[in-house]
Wavefront OBJ file of the C-alpha trace (Angstrom):
o trace
v 0.000 0.000 0.000
v 1.322 3.411 -0.941
v 2.002 6.255 1.461
v -1.058 8.064 0.038
v -3.276 5.043 0.714
v -1.843 4.798 4.228
v -2.694 8.406 4.950
v -6.268 7.981 3.689
v -7.112 4.993 5.904
v -9.952 6.244 8.161
v -9.269 6.124 11.876
v -11.394 6.712 14.969
v -10.405 7.209 18.595
v -11.946 5.982 21.833
v -11.747 7.832 25.157
v -13.225 7.251 28.599
v -14.854 10.057 30.618
v -12.507 11.514 33.259
v -13.602 11.468 36.893
v -11.703 14.540 38.138
v -11.171 18.133 36.943
v -7.486 17.278 36.437
v -8.518 14.325 34.278
v -10.786 16.556 32.189
v -7.909 18.974 31.600
v -5.491 16.183 30.741
v -7.895 14.581 28.261
v -8.459 17.947 26.570
v -4.696 18.162 25.955
v -4.570 14.552 24.742
v -7.336 15.260 22.227
v -5.507 18.316 20.879
v -2.402 16.190 20.300
v -4.443 13.532 18.474
v -6.673 15.747 16.343
v -3.969 16.261 13.669
v -4.627 12.588 12.789
v -8.046 13.806 11.543
v -10.145 11.090 13.181
v -13.445 10.316 11.473
v -15.024 10.522 14.932
v -14.242 9.969 18.611
v -16.232 7.599 20.805
v -16.647 7.963 24.560
v -17.271 4.988 26.832
v -20.093 4.484 29.300
v -19.811 2.800 32.711
v -21.755 -0.237 33.920
v -25.449 0.605 34.139
v -24.750 4.100 32.795
v -22.637 5.025 35.812
v -20.590 7.583 33.840
v -23.496 8.972 31.821
v -22.940 12.633 32.763
v -19.200 12.422 32.134
v -19.826 10.708 28.797
v -22.141 13.458 27.596
v -19.820 16.214 28.844
v -16.877 14.674 26.987
v -18.935 14.215 23.808
v -20.094 17.838 24.079
v -16.465 19.002 24.368
v -15.383 16.997 21.293
v -18.271 18.359 19.217
v -17.373 21.905 20.286
v -13.812 21.268 19.060
v -15.109 20.531 15.571
v -14.974 16.727 15.530
v -17.759 14.154 15.348
v -18.387 12.274 18.588
v -20.293 9.131 19.515
v -21.380 8.299 23.065
v -21.426 4.666 24.057
v -25.012 3.876 24.982
v -25.781 0.732 26.970
v -29.309 -0.553 27.546
v -28.872 -2.986 30.434
v -31.169 -2.028 33.311
v -32.884 0.661 31.200
v -36.560 1.209 30.433
v -37.934 2.220 27.046
v -38.934 5.525 28.602
v -35.424 6.290 29.858
v -33.892 5.332 26.502
v -36.423 7.536 24.708
v -35.427 10.470 26.947
v -31.734 9.825 26.316
v -32.245 9.741 22.550
v -34.057 13.077 22.760
v -31.100 14.520 24.682
v -28.662 13.191 22.089
v -30.676 14.881 19.344
v -30.765 18.141 21.293
v -26.957 17.991 21.735
v -26.418 17.588 17.996
v -25.193 13.987 18.346
v -25.559 11.923 15.153
v -23.572 8.799 16.098
v -24.166 6.204 18.825
v -22.190 3.108 19.840
v -25.084 0.857 20.917
v -24.191 -1.820 23.465
v -25.892 -4.186 25.851
v -23.479 -3.153 28.594
v -22.676 -4.708 31.951
v -24.918 -4.748 34.987
v -23.369 -2.877 37.905
v -22.668 -5.079 40.929
v -25.708 -5.523 43.132
v -28.116 -4.554 40.346
v -31.258 -6.637 40.298
v -32.466 -7.049 36.723
v -31.992 -6.450 33.031
v -34.705 -3.821 32.555
v -36.718 -3.791 29.327
v -33.748 -4.653 27.082
v -31.804 -7.908 27.281
v -29.712 -7.583 24.116
v -28.017 -4.837 22.116
v -30.056 -5.905 19.082
v -33.209 -4.829 20.943
v -31.653 -1.420 21.637
v -30.658 -0.991 17.966
v -34.181 -1.917 16.827
v -35.723 0.498 19.345
v -33.441 3.374 18.235
v -34.496 2.761 14.637
v -38.193 2.609 15.592
v -37.943 5.858 17.546
v -35.598 7.920 15.384
v -35.462 6.355 11.917
v -32.137 7.020 10.223
v -31.209 10.025 12.383
v -28.329 8.182 14.077
v -25.353 6.335 12.626
v -25.227 3.258 14.867
v -22.057 1.316 15.645
v -22.278 -2.035 17.417
v -19.685 -4.314 18.984
v -18.148 -7.374 17.340
v -16.005 -10.077 18.935
v -13.571 -11.834 16.556
v -12.489 -14.172 19.377
v -16.025 -14.581 20.802
v -17.790 -12.635 23.535
v -16.718 -14.087 26.902
v -20.361 -14.823 27.830
v -21.333 -16.433 24.518
v -22.259 -20.133 24.519
v -20.133 -20.863 21.448
v -18.722 -19.049 18.384
v -21.783 -19.774 16.228
v -24.174 -18.345 18.822
v -21.948 -15.282 19.116
v -21.922 -14.814 15.339
v -25.702 -15.077 15.203
v -26.034 -12.483 17.963
v -23.881 -10.161 15.865
v -25.924 -10.818 12.717
v -29.112 -10.015 14.664
v -27.667 -6.635 15.680
v -26.776 -5.874 12.082
v -30.240 -6.831 10.823
v -31.787 -4.636 13.518
v -30.245 -1.615 11.815
v -26.540 -1.184 12.648
v -24.479 0.881 10.208
v -21.028 -0.381 11.236
v -19.261 -2.503 13.844
v -16.240 -1.966 16.075
v -14.385 -5.048 17.259
v -13.011 -5.924 20.636
v -9.239 -5.574 20.432
v -7.231 -8.613 19.366
v -3.653 -9.485 18.448
v -4.369 -12.224 15.907
v -5.278 -10.826 12.496
v -6.498 -14.249 11.321
v -9.231 -14.173 13.972
v -10.489 -10.870 12.576
v -10.441 -11.954 8.932
v -12.136 -15.264 9.753
v -14.891 -13.417 11.637
v -15.414 -10.985 8.741
v -15.629 -13.868 6.258
v -18.115 -15.759 8.435
v -20.241 -12.639 8.877
v -20.210 -12.045 5.112
v -21.505 -15.583 4.560
v -24.431 -14.644 6.820
v -25.199 -11.649 4.612
v -23.408 -8.948 6.627
v -22.221 -6.108 4.398
v -21.568 -3.298 6.921
v -17.973 -2.253 7.690
v -16.402 -4.237 10.560
v -13.663 -1.982 11.894
v -10.864 -3.584 13.936
v -10.289 -2.240 17.429
v -6.594 -1.618 18.138
v -5.132 -1.625 21.668
v -1.623 -0.185 22.005
v 0.598 -2.183 24.378
v 2.020 0.121 27.053
v 1.475 -1.681 30.362
v 1.716 -5.474 30.468
v -0.064 -6.111 33.782
v -2.966 -3.842 32.809
v -3.204 -5.457 29.370
v -3.277 -8.975 30.827
v -5.952 -7.975 33.338
v -8.130 -6.390 30.641
v -7.616 -9.300 28.273
v -8.507 -11.940 30.849
v -11.712 -10.025 31.629
v -12.860 -9.421 28.057
v -11.724 -12.653 26.426
v -9.087 -11.131 24.136
v -6.287 -13.623 23.554
v -2.702 -12.509 24.026
v -0.577 -14.898 21.948
v 1.674 -17.008 24.145
v 4.872 -15.632 22.613
v 3.727 -12.060 23.251
v 2.707 -12.820 26.827
v 6.046 -14.550 27.490
v 8.064 -11.635 26.124
v 6.041 -9.127 28.136
v 6.475 -11.140 31.335
v 10.201 -11.361 30.619
v 10.533 -7.571 30.606
v 9.330 -7.347 34.213
v 9.010 -3.669 35.184
v 11.109 -2.383 32.264
v 8.512 0.025 30.842
v 10.692 1.245 27.984
v 11.228 -2.298 26.683
v 7.536 -3.156 27.086
v 6.524 -0.085 25.099
v 9.113 -0.620 22.344
v 8.140 -4.281 21.958
v 4.439 -3.397 22.096
v 4.882 -0.797 19.360
v 6.530 -3.408 17.118
v 3.797 -6.005 17.758
v 0.848 -3.673 17.205
v 2.432 -1.969 14.168
v 2.882 -5.397 12.580
v -0.753 -6.252 13.378
v -1.991 -3.008 11.800
v 0.118 -3.625 8.701
v -1.431 -7.090 8.314
v -4.913 -5.630 8.693
v -4.194 -2.828 6.235
v -2.849 -5.260 3.634
v -6.069 -7.230 4.085
v -8.137 -4.190 3.143
v -9.731 -3.200 6.458
v -12.223 -0.293 6.263
v -10.462 1.647 9.045
v -8.772 1.375 12.443
v -10.387 2.193 15.806
v -7.785 3.033 18.472
v -8.438 2.420 22.173
v -6.433 5.391 23.424
v -6.784 4.814 27.197
v -6.784 8.646 27.293
v -3.145 8.775 26.182
v -1.770 10.355 23.023
v 1.805 9.044 22.709
v 1.036 5.346 21.974
v -1.443 6.155 19.189
v 0.776 8.869 17.707
v 3.696 6.419 17.712
v 1.660 3.778 15.902
v 0.281 6.198 13.322
v 3.744 7.594 12.631
v 5.013 4.067 11.984
v 2.017 3.394 9.728
v 2.358 6.631 7.786
v -1.090 7.823 8.876
l 1 2 3 4 5 6 7 8 9 10 11 12 13 14 15 16 17 18 19 20 21 22 23 24 25 26 27 28 29 30 31 32 33 34 35 36 37 38 39 40 41 42 43 44 45 46 47 48 49 50 51 52 53 54 55 56 57 58 59 60 61 62 63 64 65 66 67 68 69 70 71 72 73 74 75 76 77 78 79 80 81 82 83 84 85 86 87 88 89 90 91 92 93 94 95 96 97 98 99 100 101 102 103 104 105 106 107 108 109 110 111 112 113 114 115 116 117 118 119 120 121 122 123 124 125 126 127 128 129 130 131 132 133 134 135 136 137 138 139 140 141 142 143 144 145 146 147 148 149 150 151 152 153 154 155 156 157 158 159 160 161 162 163 164 165 166 167 168 169 170 171 172 173 174 175 176 177 178 179 180 181 182 183 184 185 186 187 188 189 190 191 192 193 194 195 196 197 198 199 200 201 202 203 204 205 206 207 208 209 210 211 212 213 214 215 216 217 218 219 220 221 222 223 224 225 226 227 228 229 230 231 232 233 234 235 236 237 238 239 240 241 242 243 244 245 246 247 248 249 250 251 252 253 254 255 256 257 258 259 260 261 262 263 264 265 266 267 268 269 270 271 272 273 274 275 276 277 278 279 280 281
């Protein structure tokens, strides 16, 4: 792929809502460092049961005011149709045109699912209520959702979300390009034609990465895990090795013709900037 093609590959960025005024200030600086990458949009995560709802909206509002498109994560677990209807009205009033629609996780101690059990039901409800007003992204799991019964059931759950009205999908991060391409091929055989955009997690902290991966079901290849463990607390070596591994992954994905790259920034600019520089983006 030429340098021009590299530069034109669409990217998007994911942030989480800060919990302190210092965090808000830091994230504002991080965004300014990343905006020269010209992201197609920025998504902002949403805590279990909507626990960060206010922070999510505030962060989305800030991104929109800075001239970039923004998409709040919107989870339906524990929600009523009335509360979702109110939230959609707020999104419209804020000028939001994109939503990342998720089932979400129940907060600990929470009693029930509410009126929505699956993300597909949320997608269908958004379409019923608002037509084509929103561009809806949904989640995809190349290595299977950790709560799925089996890969086929997980694939069918994804297909149901797409048929309910999703415009595009963002994947859980992964380090095995073959898992992504296999998932895309299997989805295509089920009639899925929407873009399935790979989620990219920079490697900067091995213990954090292993904890996240164990929780979400993302496989860290044995050779990568062994190398990371071998570095111990040597952060510089971890980051240099991680940059090599993830750059190589992105190159494989790009050669395979992916429709874009979605970076999980962890509210940091340097890892994503380093990757994009390597990739010529």
